[in-house]
Every structure is written in C-alpha cells, then in structure tokens.
C-alpha positions in Angstrom: 0.0 0.0 0.0 1.5 3.3 -1.0 1.7 6.2 1.5 1.3 4.5 4.9 3.6 2.0 6.5 2.1 -1.1 8.0 2.6 -1.5 11.7 3.1 -5.3 11.4 4.0 -7.4 8.5 4.1 -11.1 8.1 4.4 -13.5 5.2 3.7 -17.1 4.7 5.1 -18.8 1.6 4.0 -22.3 0.9 6.2 -22.7 -2.2 9.9 -22.6 -2.8 11.4 -19.2 -3.6 14.4 -19.1 -6.0 17.1 -16.9 -4.6 19.5 -15.4 -7.1 22.9 -13.9 -6.3 21.5 -10.6 -5.1 18.9 -12.3 -2.8 15.9 -10.5 -1.3 16.0 -7.3 0.8 13.7 -6.3 3.6 13.8 -2.7 4.8 13.0 -2.4 8.5 11.4 0.8 9.9 10.7 1.9 13.5 7.4 3.6 14.3 8.3 4.4 17.9 6.7 7.7 18.8 5.9 8.2 15.1 9.5 9.0 14.3 9.5 6.5 11.4 13.2 6.1 11.4 14.8 3.4 9.3 16.5 0.7 11.4 18.3 -1.1 8.7 18.0 -3.7 5.9 17.9 -7.5 6.1 19.3 -9.3 3.1 18.4 -12.9 2.6 20.9 -14.5 0.2 22.1 -17.9 -0.9 25.0 -17.6 1.5 23.0 -16.6 4.6 21.5 -13.6 6.3 23.0 -10.1 6.4 21.9 -7.2 8.6 22.9 -3.7 7.4 22.1 -1.1 10.1 21.1 2.3 8.9 23.8 5.0 8.7 26.6 2.6 7.8 27.4 1.0 11.1 29.1 -2.4 11.0 27.1 -5.1 9.3 26.3 -8.5 10.8 26.5 -11.7 8.7 25.3 -15.2 9.6 25.6 -18.2 7.4 22.7 -20.6 7.2 24.4 -23.0 9.5 25.0 -20.3 12.2 21.5 -19.0 11.7 20.0 -22.5 12.2 22.0 -22.9 15.5 20.9 -19.4 16.5 17.2 -20.2 16.0 17.3 -23.6 17.7 18.7 -22.2 21.0 
C-alpha cells in the first residue's frame, strides 16, 4: 500500500522461492513515537542472512548453519 507504513508485516510462503545472487532485501522501519526512522536492511541470500544497520554502522552476517543454530537455541 502506498503512502502509509504497515505496523506489522508477516508473510507465509507455501512454495519454494528461488534466490539469485542478489537475494531478497527487507527494509525495517521503526514507528516508535511516530519517528518513522529506518532501522536497517535485512538481506536474505544464498550464503545466509546479512543485517545492514542504517547510517553505515558495522554489518552483521550469519551463514545458514549459524542461523540454524541461533534459531534452535
């Protein structure tokens, strides 16, 4: 929907999604006190997950093996 940001977003995919080299990006926004500040970008790639914080702070990368261990804790 153009114009307004959704407060909550969820997605359920019952089919396989083909990930190319660039992967898929999700832009994450904060709506705390209506500031609407961008928190960062989550990239889902063939190699793993990459979190890129807004304003160029250090990025965080997790391979799929490390992400699996992280979610299973």
